[in-house]
LUMKE-800904 format. One record per residue (C-alpha): residue in one letter; x, y, z; chain. Coordinates in steps of 0.001 Angstrom, whole numbers. Last residue first. Layout:
# LUMKE-800904
residuo / x / y / z / cadena
a / X / Y / Z / A
...
***
This chain:
# LUMKE-800904
residuo / x / y / z / cadena
x / 25308 / -43165 / 3024 / A
x / 22727 / -44429 / 5488 / A
x / 20555 / -41376 / 4944 / A
x / 20753 / -41863 / 1189 / A
x / 19772 / -45537 / 1616 / A
x / 16734 / -44545 / 3693 / A
x / 15766 / -42045 / 1017 / A
x / 16148 / -44648 / -1724 / A
x / 13965 / -47148 / 135 / A
x / 11229 / -44537 / 559 / A
x / 11468 / -43558 / -3112 / A
x / 11238 / -47217 / -4151 / A
x / 8157 / -47738 / -1956 / A
x / 6501 / -44831 / -3670 / A
x / 5889 / -41420 / -2129 / A
x / 2771 / -39299 / -1644 / A
x / 4040 / -37386 / 201 / A
x / 7441 / -35701 / 14 / A
x / 10481 / -37237 / 1693 / A
x / 12821 / -34798 / 3465 / A
x / 16218 / -35765 / 4886 / A
x / 17605 / -34207 / 8085 / A
x / 21259 / -33203 / 8335 / A
x / 20837 / -30171 / 10598 / A
x / 21523 / -27573 / 7895 / A
x / 19678 / -29752 / 5374 / A
x / 16444 / -29337 / 7308 / A
x / 16564 / -25533 / 7263 / A
x / 17417 / -25404 / 3568 / A
x / 14848 / -28050 / 2627 / A
x / 11974 / -26126 / 4080 / A
x / 9556 / -26909 / 6882 / A
x / 8810 / -24118 / 9339 / A
x / 7650 / -21658 / 6633 / A
x / 5233 / -24267 / 5336 / A
x / 5967 / -27500 / 3552 / A
x / 3300 / -29884 / 2321 / A
x / 2309 / -33553 / 2392 / A
x / 5167 / -34328 / 4700 / A
x / 7896 / -36858 / 5453 / A
x / 10840 / -36373 / 7796 / A
x / 13877 / -38666 / 7902 / A
x / 16271 / -38748 / 10876 / A
x / 19682 / -40233 / 11601 / A
x / 20993 / -39257 / 15105 / A
x / 23447 / -36385 / 14704 / A
x / 23542 / -35758 / 18484 / A
x / 21937 / -38451 / 20672 / A
x / 19864 / -37093 / 23580 / A
x / 19702 / -33484 / 22432 / A
x / 19390 / -34797 / 18857 / A
x / 16197 / -36584 / 19977 / A
x / 14654 / -33284 / 21096 / A
x / 15684 / -31540 / 17853 / A
x / 14244 / -34357 / 15748 / A
x / 10955 / -34229 / 17656 / A
x / 10661 / -30486 / 17082 / A
x / 11257 / -31044 / 13350 / A
x / 8614 / -33777 / 13260 / A
x / 6166 / -31337 / 14809 / A
x / 4899 / -31434 / 18403 / A
x / 1273 / -30249 / 18467 / A
x / -637 / -33444 / 19199 / A
x / -2244 / -33356 / 15723 / A
x / 921 / -34082 / 13780 / A
x / 2642 / -32124 / 11023 / A
x / 6057 / -33431 / 9958 / A
x / 5585 / -37190 / 9767 / A
x / 8449 / -39167 / 11208 / A
x / 10995 / -41849 / 10209 / A
x / 13520 / -42228 / 13067 / A
x / 16578 / -44427 / 12512 / A
x / 18656 / -47017 / 14433 / A
x / 16296 / -47941 / 17312 / A
x / 17809 / -50850 / 19340 / A
x / 18070 / -48783 / 22517 / A
x / 14317 / -48868 / 22968 / A
x / 13353 / -47233 / 26291 / A
x / 14051 / -43541 / 25607 / A
x / 13004 / -43733 / 21979 / A
x / 9659 / -45071 / 23141 / A
x / 8967 / -42028 / 25351 / A
x / 10190 / -39577 / 22710 / A
x / 7986 / -41229 / 20083 / A
x / 4866 / -41051 / 22267 / A
x / 5496 / -37310 / 22685 / A
x / 6024 / -36860 / 18966 / A
x / 2843 / -38631 / 17914 / A
x / 1293 / -42074 / 17314 / A
x / 4511 / -44078 / 17725 / A
x / 5251 / -47420 / 16037 / A
x / 8369 / -49581 / 16415 / A
x / 9366 / -51231 / 13152 / A
x / 11753 / -54031 / 12192 / A
x / 13288 / -53537 / 8767 / A
x / 13371 / -56108 / 5952 / A
x / 12184 / -53980 / 3017 / A
x / 8726 / -55593 / 3274 / A
x / 8762 / -54498 / 6944 / A
x / 9303 / -50907 / 5920 / A
x / 6429 / -51081 / 3436 / A
x / 3994 / -52626 / 5934 / A
x / 4953 / -50060 / 8563 / A
x / 4421 / -47206 / 6113 / A
x / 976 / -48575 / 5198 / A
x / -116 / -48911 / 8831 / A
x / 1161 / -45404 / 9636 / A
x / -733 / -43908 / 6693 / A
x / -3902 / -45696 / 7792 / A
x / -3461 / -44592 / 11420 / A
x / -2705 / -40889 / 10749 / A
x / -597 / -39776 / 13723 / A
x / 2705 / -40977 / 12243 / A
x / 6048 / -41692 / 13955 / A
x / 7882 / -44847 / 12770 / A
x / 10947 / -45770 / 14873 / A
x / 13125 / -47898 / 12610 / A
x / 15078 / -50995 / 13632 / A
x / 17622 / -52699 / 11326 / A
x / 19190 / -49573 / 9803 / A
x / 22277 / -50455 / 7767 / A
x / 19910 / -52554 / 5671 / A
x / 18988 / -49447 / 3681 / A
x / 22172 / -49486 / 1637 / A
x / 20318 / -49752 / -1627 / A
x / 22207 / -48786 / -4753 / A
x / 21376 / -45241 / -5548 / A
x / 18363 / -44312 / -7623 / A
x / 19220 / -41674 / -10154 / A
x / 18943 / -38017 / -9073 / A
x / 15930 / -36079 / -10223 / A
x / 16771 / -33068 / -12337 / A
x / 17712 / -29802 / -10684 / A
x / 21204 / -29720 / -12144 / A
x / 23723 / -27703 / -10198 / A
x / 23390 / -24929 / -7641 / A
x / 25036 / -22195 / -9688 / A
x / 25938 / -19140 / -7676 / A
x / 24957 / -15600 / -8606 / A
x / 25625 / -12883 / -6006 / A
x / 23378 / -9958 / -6979 / A
x / 20555 / -12217 / -8141 / A
x / 17795 / -9791 / -9168 / A
x / 14377 / -10576 / -7762 / A
x / 11724 / -11859 / -10207 / A
x / 8914 / -9536 / -11372 / A
x / 6375 / -11219 / -13678 / A
x / 4282 / -8917 / -15850 / A
x / 1126 / -10333 / -17445 / A
x / -205 / -8239 / -20324 / A
x / -3722 / -8614 / -21712 / A
x / -5552 / -7706 / -24903 / A
x / -7805 / -5146 / -26553 / A
x / -11200 / -6875 / -26678 / A
x / -11702 / -6295 / -22935 / A
x / -8819 / -4366 / -21462 / A
x / -6073 / -5949 / -19382 / A
x / -3196 / -5109 / -17092 / A
x / -1737 / -7828 / -14868 / A
x / 893 / -7697 / -12145 / A
x / 3034 / -10420 / -10574 / A
x / 5325 / -10423 / -7565 / A
x / 8730 / -11767 / -6607 / A
x / 10105 / -13498 / -3530 / A
x / 10412 / -16849 / -5402 / A
x / 7490 / -18147 / -3337 / A
x / 5331 / -15374 / -4794 / A
x / 6391 / -16125 / -8342 / A
x / 5744 / -19867 / -7950 / A
x / 2368 / -19356 / -6238 / A
x / 1140 / -16867 / -8844 / A
x / 2175 / -19121 / -11724 / A
x / 403 / -22087 / -10107 / A
x / -2727 / -19985 / -9551 / A
x / -2507 / -18892 / -13186 / A
x / -2616 / -22484 / -14478 / A
x / -5036 / -24023 / -11948 / A
x / -8357 / -22861 / -13439 / A
x / -9202 / -26294 / -14843 / A
x / -9470 / -25284 / -18499 / A
x / -10969 / -26419 / -21802 / A
x / -13837 / -28836 / -21099 / A
x / -15208 / -26619 / -18338 / A
x / -15414 / -23656 / -20724 / A
x / -12818 / -20923 / -20007 / A
x / -13312 / -18086 / -17530 / A
x / -11549 / -20047 / -14828 / A
x / -11409 / -20143 / -11037 / A
x / -10146 / -23580 / -9964 / A
x / -7463 / -22084 / -7691 / A
x / -7662 / -18275 / -7300 / A
x / -5204 / -16323 / -9430 / A
x / -7844 / -14892 / -11811 / A
x / -10198 / -13727 / -9057 / A
x / -9719 / -9937 / -8870 / A
x / -9636 / -9689 / -12705 / A
x / -12965 / -11479 / -13359 / A
x / -15364 / -8583 / -12809 / A
x / -13056 / -6103 / -14515 / A
x / -13233 / -8293 / -17608 / A
x / -10165 / -10034 / -18995 / A
x / -8887 / -9476 / -22519 / A
x / -10178 / -10903 / -25797 / A
x / -6765 / -11242 / -27395 / A
x / -3931 / -8962 / -28443 / A
x / -1379 / -10713 / -26239 / A
x / 1398 / -9714 / -23873 / A
x / 3849 / -11742 / -21747 / A
x / 6114 / -9317 / -19898 / A
x / 9093 / -10605 / -17900 / A
x / 10629 / -8207 / -15383 / A
x / 14003 / -8904 / -13756 / A
x / 13872 / -7098 / -10428 / A
x / 15899 / -4666 / -8347 / A
x / 14323 / -3426 / -5102 / A
x / 11312 / -1988 / -3289 / A
x / 9226 / -4806 / -1887 / A
x / 6050 / -6680 / -2730 / A
x / 5867 / -9913 / -750 / A
x / 5806 / -8098 / 2595 / A
x / 2242 / -6931 / 2044 / A
x / 1234 / -4775 / 5012 / A
x / 3855 / -2152 / 4280 / A
x / 2843 / -1961 / 625 / A
x / 5760 / -1212 / -1659 / A
x / 6162 / -356 / -5336 / A
x / 9317 / 1580 / -6115 / A
x / 10555 / -1217 / -8364 / A
x / 13958 / -1078 / -9977 / A
x / 13423 / -2689 / -13354 / A
x / 15584 / -4640 / -15769 / A
x / 13738 / -5641 / -18923 / A
x / 12351 / -8722 / -20642 / A
x / 9767 / -9003 / -23405 / A
x / 7519 / -11761 / -24729 / A
x / 5041 / -10877 / -27466 / A
x / 1934 / -12644 / -28746 / A
x / 142 / -11230 / -31785 / A
x / -3257 / -12232 / -33120 / A
x / -5265 / -15164 / -34367 / A
x / -8961 / -15991 / -34409 / A
x / -8817 / -17994 / -31156 / A
x / -6714 / -15278 / -29527 / A
x / -7597 / -15650 / -25808 / A
x / -6772 / -19389 / -25969 / A
x / -3296 / -18543 / -27289 / A
x / -2725 / -16054 / -24452 / A
x / -3700 / -18704 / -21892 / A
x / -1301 / -21163 / -23548 / A
x / 1494 / -18546 / -23442 / A
x / 879 / -17798 / -19765 / A
x / 907 / -21497 / -18862 / A
x / 4053 / -22142 / -20924 / A
x / 5801 / -19237 / -19204 / A
x / 4827 / -20562 / -15767 / A
x / 5923 / -24110 / -16595 / A
x / 9341 / -22849 / -17713 / A
x / 9605 / -20705 / -14574 / A
x / 8793 / -23755 / -12422 / A
x / 11358 / -25870 / -14269 / A
x / 14060 / -23252 / -13761 / A
x / 13537 / -22790 / -10003 / A
x / 14742 / -19221 / -9422 / A
x / 17795 / -17033 / -8922 / A
x / 17819 / -14048 / -11265 / A
x / 20531 / -12709 / -13543 / A
x / 20333 / -9144 / -14801 / A
x / 19386 / -8332 / -18390 / A
x / 21910 / -6337 / -20379 / A
x / 20608 / -7248 / -23863 / A
x / 16927 / -6632 / -22964 / A
x / 14831 / -9216 / -24783 / A
x / 12101 / -8120 / -27195 / A
x / 10426 / -11257 / -28513 / A
x / 7792 / -11844 / -31168 / A
x / 5198 / -14596 / -31719 / A
x / 2622 / -14239 / -34505 / A
x / -547 / -16274 / -33939 / A
x / -2343 / -18033 / -36814 / A
x / 312 / -20773 / -37080 / A
x / -301 / -22439 / -33733 / A
x / 382 / -21417 / -30117 / A
x / 2215 / -24428 / -28660 / A
x / 4559 / -24997 / -31616 / A
x / 5816 / -21426 / -31234 / A
x / 6355 / -21959 / -27488 / A
x / 8478 / -25059 / -28097 / A
x / 10516 / -23164 / -30682 / A
x / 11069 / -20246 / -28235 / A
x / 12099 / -22337 / -25245 / A
x / 15888 / -22060 / -25660 / A
x / 15601 / -18318 / -26347 / A
x / 13346 / -17903 / -23284 / A
x / 15883 / -19674 / -21059 / A
x / 18778 / -17651 / -22441 / A
x / 16930 / -14381 / -21844 / A
x / 16027 / -15477 / -18302 / A
x / 19719 / -15860 / -17498 / A
x / 20013 / -18210 / -14544 / A
x / 21087 / -18520 / -10906 / A
x / 19634 / -21681 / -9405 / A
x / 16586 / -22457 / -7302 / A
x / 15241 / -25927 / -6447 / A
x / 11805 / -25156 / -5030 / A
x / 9900 / -27229 / -2467 / A
x / 6137 / -26791 / -2315 / A
x / 4328 / -24602 / 178 / A
x / 3792 / -21403 / -1799 / A
x / -15 / -21963 / -1577 / A
x / -223 / -21756 / -5379 / A
x / 2630 / -24231 / -5754 / A
x / 1014 / -26459 / -3136 / A
x / -2204 / -26571 / -5146 / A
x / -203 / -27363 / -8261 / A
x / 1632 / -30177 / -6500 / A
x / -1736 / -31360 / -5156 / A
x / -2930 / -31732 / -8743 / A
x / 208 / -33666 / -9681 / A
x / -486 / -36049 / -6794 / A
x / -4060 / -36538 / -8000 / A
x / -2726 / -37416 / -11438 / A
x / -423 / -39939 / -9732 / A
x / -3463 / -41380 / -7927 / A
x / -5242 / -41764 / -11265 / A
x / -2178 / -43516 / -12696 / A
x / -2223 / -45885 / -9714 / A
x / -5894 / -46673 / -10367 / A
x / -5215 / -47383 / -14007 / A
x / -2269 / -49591 / -13023 / A
x / -4494 / -51480 / -10573 / A
x / -7044 / -52193 / -13285 / A
x / -4270 / -53355 / -15605 / A
x / -2858 / -55615 / -12867 / A
x / -6352 / -57010 / -12328 / A
x / -6608 / -57924 / -16008 / A
x / -3117 / -59465 / -15995 / A
x / -3832 / -61705 / -12965 / A
x / -472 / -62318 / -11277 / A
x / -1072 / -60719 / -7903 / A
x / 1080 / -59614 / -4941 / A
x / 3263 / -56914 / -6509 / A
x / 183 / -54996 / -7673 / A
x / -1365 / -55144 / -4214 / A
x / 1703 / -53538 / -2651 / A
x / 1666 / -50777 / -5256 / A
x / -2078 / -50274 / -4836 / A
x / -1568 / -50050 / -1062 / A
x / 980 / -47283 / -1531 / A
x / -1045 / -45371 / -4116 / A
x / -4189 / -45270 / -1945 / A
x / -2489 / -44681 / 1426 / A
x / -183 / -41970 / 87 / A
x / -3057 / -40470 / -1875 / A
x / -5071 / -40033 / 1321 / A
x / -2140 / -38409 / 3126 / A
x / -1588 / -36211 / 93 / A
x / -5216 / -35102 / 251 / A
x / -4812 / -34039 / 3886 / A
x / -1757 / -31922 / 3084 / A
x / -3319 / -30558 / -110 / A
x / -6391 / -29414 / 1834 / A
x / -4205 / -27643 / 4392 / A
x / -2174 / -25918 / 1691 / A
x / -5346 / -24837 / -96 / A
x / -6778 / -23285 / 3069 / A
x / -3561 / -21360 / 3684 / A
x / -3423 / -20313 / 42 / A
x / -7051 / -19146 / 84 / A
x / -6232 / -16948 / 3067 / A
x / -3126 / -15607 / 1323 / A
x / -5163 / -15042 / -1852 / A
x / -7637 / -12934 / 103 / A
x / -4852 / -10965 / 1791 / A
x / -3150 / -10350 / -1547 / A
x / -6439 / -9286 / -3125 / A
x / -7058 / -6889 / -256 / A
x / -3561 / -5427 / -607 / A
x / -3907 / -5077 / -4361 / A
x / -7286 / -3388 / -3954 / A
x / -5861 / -1034 / -1341 / A
x / -2977 / -208 / -3672 / A
x / -5410 / 606 / -6491 / A
x / -7691 / 2547 / -4174 / A
x / -4751 / 4644 / -2982 / A
x / -3605 / 5181 / -6558 / A
x / -7032 / 6429 / -7640 / A
x / -7634 / 8448 / -4480 / A
x / -7692 / 11954 / -5995 / A
x / -8807 / 14125 / -3084 / A
x / -11552 / 16726 / -3506 / A
x / -12457 / 19680 / -1308 / A
x / -15852 / 21152 / -2203 / A
x / -17175 / 24473 / -863 / A
x / -20776 / 25344 / -1700 / A
x / -22064 / 28893 / -1835 / A
x / -24425 / 31137 / 69 / A
x / -24520 / 34874 / -669 / A
x / -23163 / 37225 / 1982 / A
x / -21253 / 39487 / -381 / A
x / -17885 / 37788 / 170 / A
x / -19454 / 34344 / 61 / A
x / -21086 / 32462 / 2933 / A
x / -20130 / 28803 / 3194 / A
x / -21701 / 25368 / 2860 / A
x / -19941 / 21972 / 2943 / A
x / -18747 / 19160 / 657 / A
x / -15916 / 16675 / 1324 / A
x / -15345 / 14502 / -1744 / A
x / -13237 / 11360 / -2215 / A
x / -12097 / 10780 / -5787 / A
x / -11513 / 7927 / -8241 / A
x / -10343 / 8639 / -11795 / A
x / -11912 / 8618 / -15270 / A
x / -10223 / 9522 / -18556 / A
x / -12305 / 11485 / -21067 / A
x / -9628 / 13923 / -22261 / A
x / -11313 / 16771 / -20343 / A
x / -11036 / 14708 / -17182 / A
x / -13946 / 12801 / -15682 / A
x / -14332 / 12544 / -11918 / A
x / -15407 / 9484 / -9921 / A
x / -17318 / 9029 / -6660 / A
x / -16793 / 8718 / -2928 / A
x / -18813 / 10644 / -350 / A
x / -18558 / 13167 / 2447 / A
x / -21298 / 15528 / 3585 / A
x / -20886 / 18574 / 5789 / A
x / -23056 / 20863 / 7906 / A
x / -26058 / 18535 / 7813 / A
x / -29763 / 19115 / 8321 / A
x / -29324 / 22700 / 7095 / A
x / -31947 / 22379 / 4368 / A
x / -29517 / 23085 / 1526 / A
x / -26832 / 20917 / 3079 / A
x / -29192 / 17947 / 3529 / A
x / -30354 / 18435 / -121 / A
x / -26801 / 18069 / -1520 / A
x / -27162 / 14410 / -2530 / A
x / -30772 / 14703 / -3674 / A
x / -29770 / 17578 / -5971 / A
x / -26924 / 15413 / -7320 / A
x / -29304 / 12543 / -8111 / A
x / -31738 / 14853 / -9882 / A
x / -29045 / 16639 / -11900 / A
x / -27352 / 13460 / -13137 / A
x / -24462 / 11898 / -11260 / A
x / -21943 / 9115 / -11962 / A
x / -20215 / 11091 / -14725 / A
x / -19118 / 13805 / -12267 / A
x / -17145 / 16461 / -14201 / A
x / -19966 / 18333 / -15945 / A
x / -22385 / 17715 / -13072 / A
x / -20100 / 19737 / -10796 / A
x / -21017 / 22861 / -12813 / A
x / -19338 / 24539 / -15799 / A
x / -18943 / 28070 / -17260 / A
x / -16228 / 29005 / -14743 / A
x / -14386 / 25802 / -15653 / A
x / -13831 / 26874 / -19234 / A
x / -12406 / 30266 / -18209 / A
x / -10127 / 28498 / -15719 / A
x / -8731 / 26211 / -18405 / A
x / -9573 / 22506 / -18374 / A
x / -7139 / 19583 / -18009 / A
x / -8884 / 17955 / -15053 / A
x / -5817 / 17383 / -12896 / A
x / -4048 / 20653 / -13647 / A
x / -7244 / 22706 / -13350 / A
x / -8131 / 21039 / -10073 / A
x / -4669 / 21611 / -8608 / A
x / -4819 / 25241 / -9740 / A
x / -7905 / 25695 / -7583 / A
x / -11336 / 26570 / -8982 / A
x / -13492 / 29476 / -7787 / A
x / -16948 / 30534 / -8995 / A
x / -18184 / 27199 / -10328 / A
x / -21830 / 27144 / -11434 / A
x / -24236 / 25344 / -9089 / A
x / -27005 / 27737 / -10308 / A
x / -28589 / 28167 / -6880 / A
x / -25906 / 27861 / -4192 / A
x / -23056 / 28877 / -6498 / A
x / -19821 / 26885 / -6651 / A
x / -16526 / 26991 / -4776 / A
x / -14032 / 24305 / -5761 / A
x / -10846 / 22755 / -4403 / A
x / -9076 / 19876 / -6179 / A
x / -6164 / 18610 / -4152 / A
x / -2623 / 19290 / -5317 / A
x / -2700 / 22476 / -3268 / A
x / -616 / 25377 / -4610 / A
x / -3350 / 27865 / -5547 / A
x / -5670 / 27077 / -2652 / A
x / -2763 / 27106 / -237 / A
x / -1765 / 30541 / -1532 / A
x / -5343 / 31730 / -1163 / A
x / -5456 / 30319 / 2332 / A
x / -2300 / 32249 / 3156 / A
x / -3735 / 35432 / 1664 / A
x / -6954 / 34914 / 3584 / A
x / -5036 / 34275 / 6782 / A
x / -2930 / 37380 / 6166 / A
x / -6076 / 39455 / 5635 / A
x / -7625 / 38015 / 8791 / A
x / -4476 / 38703 / 10767 / A
x / -4397 / 42249 / 9405 / A
x / -8002 / 42850 / 10491 / A
x / -7451 / 41347 / 13904 / A
x / -4244 / 43307 / 14561 / A
x / -5576 / 46606 / 13191 / A
x / -5712 / 48446 / 16551 / A
x / -7257 / 51873 / 15953 / A
x / -5405 / 55108 / 16785 / A
x / -6723 / 58696 / 17057 / A
x / -3978 / 61299 / 17157 / A
x / -4208 / 64772 / 18556 / A
x / -1563 / 67375 / 17695 / A
x / -1081 / 70635 / 19586 / A
x / 162 / 74068 / 18575 / A
x / -13 / 76455 / 21566 / A
x / -1854 / 79753 / 21527 / A
x / -4306 / 78740 / 24278 / A
x / -5182 / 75701 / 22152 / A
x / -4124 / 75473 / 18512 / A
x / -5150 / 72404 / 16446 / A
x / -3646 / 69664 / 14264 / A
x / -5511 / 66352 / 13693 / A
x / -3847 / 63019 / 13215 / A
x / -5433 / 59718 / 11981 / A
x / -3530 / 56539 / 12696 / A
x / -4486 / 52939 / 11799 / A
x / -2327 / 50543 / 13786 / A
x / -338 / 47336 / 13207 / A
x / 1501 / 45575 / 16075 / A
x / 5023 / 45397 / 17464 / A
x / 5515 / 43508 / 20722 / A
x / 8121 / 44885 / 23160 / A
x / 6184 / 44230 / 26376 / A
x / 5302 / 47944 / 26647 / A
x / 3675 / 47805 / 23237 / A
x / 5233 / 49282 / 20103 / A
x / 2982 / 50590 / 17332 / A
x / 3242 / 50295 / 13550 / A
x / 1574 / 52611 / 11048 / A
x / -1335 / 52477 / 8590 / A
x / -2611 / 55805 / 7312 / A
x / -5379 / 58341 / 7852 / A
x / -5016 / 61755 / 6198 / A
x / -5718 / 65020 / 8025 / A
x / -2154 / 65200 / 9174 / A
x / -189 / 62283 / 7687 / A
x / 1901 / 63362 / 4721 / A
x / 2884 / 66747 / 6127 / A
x / 4728 / 69843 / 4846 / A
x / 4232 / 73019 / 6893 / A
x / 7870 / 73907 / 6341 / A
x / 9227 / 74680 / 9791 / A
x / 6637 / 72884 / 11912 / A
x / 6526 / 69916 / 9566 / A
x / 10309 / 69576 / 9479 / A
x / 10465 / 69693 / 13279 / A
x / 7877 / 66861 / 13512 / A
x / 9777 / 64688 / 11038 / A
x / 13044 / 65291 / 12892 / A
x / 11366 / 64283 / 16170 / A
x / 9904 / 61096 / 14634 / A
x / 12967 / 59686 / 12850 / A
x / 14520 / 57817 / 15768 / A
x / 11213 / 56230 / 16797 / A
x / 10211 / 55411 / 13209 / A
x / 13287 / 53213 / 12665 / A
x / 12542 / 51600 / 15104 / A
x / 9330 / 50825 / 16940 / A
x / 6945 / 53601 / 18053 / A
x / 5165 / 54133 / 21393 / A
x / 8264 / 55681 / 22979 / A
x / 8207 / 58145 / 20066 / A
x / 5379 / 59937 / 21894 / A
x / 7958 / 61631 / 24075 / A
x / 7098 / 61221 / 27748 / A
x / 5170 / 63680 / 29941 / A
x / 2152 / 61352 / 30235 / A
x / 3097 / 57686 / 29527 / A
x / 4228 / 56033 / 32725 / A
x / 2027 / 58075 / 35048 / A
x / -1031 / 57473 / 32859 / A
x / -430 / 53697 / 32986 / A
x / 1129 / 51681 / 30161 / A
x / 165 / 48559 / 28200 / A
x / 49 / 50074 / 24706 / A
x / -3587 / 49351 / 23826 / A
x / -4955 / 49318 / 27350 / A
x / -3315 / 52661 / 28206 / A
x / -4536 / 54168 / 24935 / A
x / -8054 / 52914 / 25619 / A
x / -7953 / 54705 / 28970 / A
x / -7383 / 58089 / 27302 / A
x / -4259 / 60094 / 26655 / A
x / -3147 / 63619 / 27452 / A
x / -26 / 65760 / 27301 / A
x / 2392 / 63431 / 25488 / A
x / 5562 / 65301 / 24506 / A
x / 6286 / 65455 / 20750 / A
x / 7993 / 68861 / 21007 / A
x / 5048 / 70576 / 19241 / A
x / 2674 / 69279 / 21890 / A
x / 1065 / 65847 / 22060 / A
x / -2524 / 64603 / 22435 / A
x / -3251 / 60845 / 22386 / A
x / -6556 / 59064 / 21755 / A
x / -6839 / 55273 / 21589 / A
x / -10085 / 54056 / 20012 / A
x / -12420 / 52012 / 22186 / A
x / -14499 / 54957 / 23473 / A
x / -15595 / 55534 / 27070 / A
x / -12387 / 57153 / 28259 / A
x / -12719 / 59917 / 25677 / A
x / -16313 / 60668 / 26735 / A
x / -15459 / 60835 / 30390 / A
x / -12552 / 63171 / 29677 / A
x / -14791 / 65359 / 27486 / A
x / -17407 / 65609 / 30265 / A
x / -14779 / 66490 / 32840 / A
x / -13331 / 69160 / 30547 / A
x / -16805 / 70608 / 29963 / A
x / -17471 / 70734 / 33714 / A
x / -14188 / 72530 / 34241 / A
x / -15089 / 75125 / 31596 / A
x / -18583 / 75623 / 33049 / A
x / -17157 / 76147 / 36539 / A
x / -14521 / 78556 / 35232 / A
x / -17193 / 80609 / 33449 / A
x / -19311 / 80783 / 36633 / A
x / -16521 / 82156 / 38787 / A
x / -14422 / 80139 / 41211 / A
***
């Protein structure tokens, strides 16, 4: 080997080492498109070895349709000299050995070696760059289509640099307007100092992200609730900027507030129902003993005193009825009615209730659906709402009552009272003083009132709430101070109307109570039991006493002379009056049974009792009512 050959070989070795050390793929082909040389980066990029690639047509590295067109393109260049790629870099597609297609940047150089035309291509994998560009385009599309508000604003001046379409749509500003503004222009709760204190942890790097709740102000002045996620980012030229992602949570907060109010009222209702139950036991003893005392004396002055006391106990009973209405634990007598007809029949009464300085108007939908409710309870509810409206318009105003059919889409999974469905909506609207935001969450609570003590007790709206809720409906209120209030009652549509008859109290039947000579009296409250025994004995019955359901079962098993069981519903030992009735019916089917209670929960309702032939007597009851119930059972 001569010296020139040694130098030439050494140069080739050096070039080969250099080519293998670079990341770019290098391929040399001849005029037929056959691969003569390639470097290690080429093998890594396409997934072939030298043996698999050298000597093959370079089109093997191209996907269709470029593979089929390559040889014709090369022949055209050699014959005409025309080229759109040699000396000019361009983006092309490559084909890996596993069949995956990926983007490449290709630059081709043409040269002549030992009289032969060769082409050398240098290829760079663009997968990462293209992926980043696609990600940016996708993020840009998300930014433009997102309903959330998305902002980028400058680190120093706080001026907005990017604003999403969702933000523009929600706020009502144009993009050119927004680009002259800062977050302070849309956040009424913040001044510059407070906002600077808020974002200080981001500026100093103590926190990567801060989240907080606030309000935004639209261009038209309306305010809405938002949740903000704020972080730092580096802009396209390396400058720092803030990124804010905003969610409008107005509706979510509204539903959450309704759910929390419902839960609070449910807790209050449970407490109220328990109080009413105990109070009714007390009233039963007081009114019952007063009645017995009244029948035993002749002194007119004492009789008057007793009558006053009995009237007071009746007032107490009416109060517990209202408490039970709020707690949804009183007994309703529903019937299918036309609300329009009811309102029309009540209109003169309502006009007399509000006075001459208030104008009353109605707007009743002509095709209103029927609803199935307790008529007297709806009448009381309308009167309560009208009286409240009158009191809110001391200087006069306008009161309107409207009805409309409505299919509600309002539903909270955790609040089973409010369901999607067809409702008859009754709106009672006034132009009065309105209700403050502070008072609105409490208006249905018993004894809560914004009126002077001498004017209101705070039971009116709680009674309305309880009636509507027990009727499987719901109630909404909208109010602005000094602008007025609208109460909307939603009552379920009656799709299969069926009249249930008159809900008025039935006349006393002629007594047939002597059919039952021996009565098993079951009552855990000693004073109530003592009074009931005294009353039953005054009627001529013999009485066997039991202190709870278990004691009653034991005595029922040994006293064959028992003709009737008269039991309290809720007793401390755990067995309810209903449970006791079912146990006794196992021994003697259809055995006569009367249950008494100071309240009715989901276990105690007239429909369930009537199915098994059990009578219900509400506490407090008079001696005449007890005698009538026994007679009804006998009949």
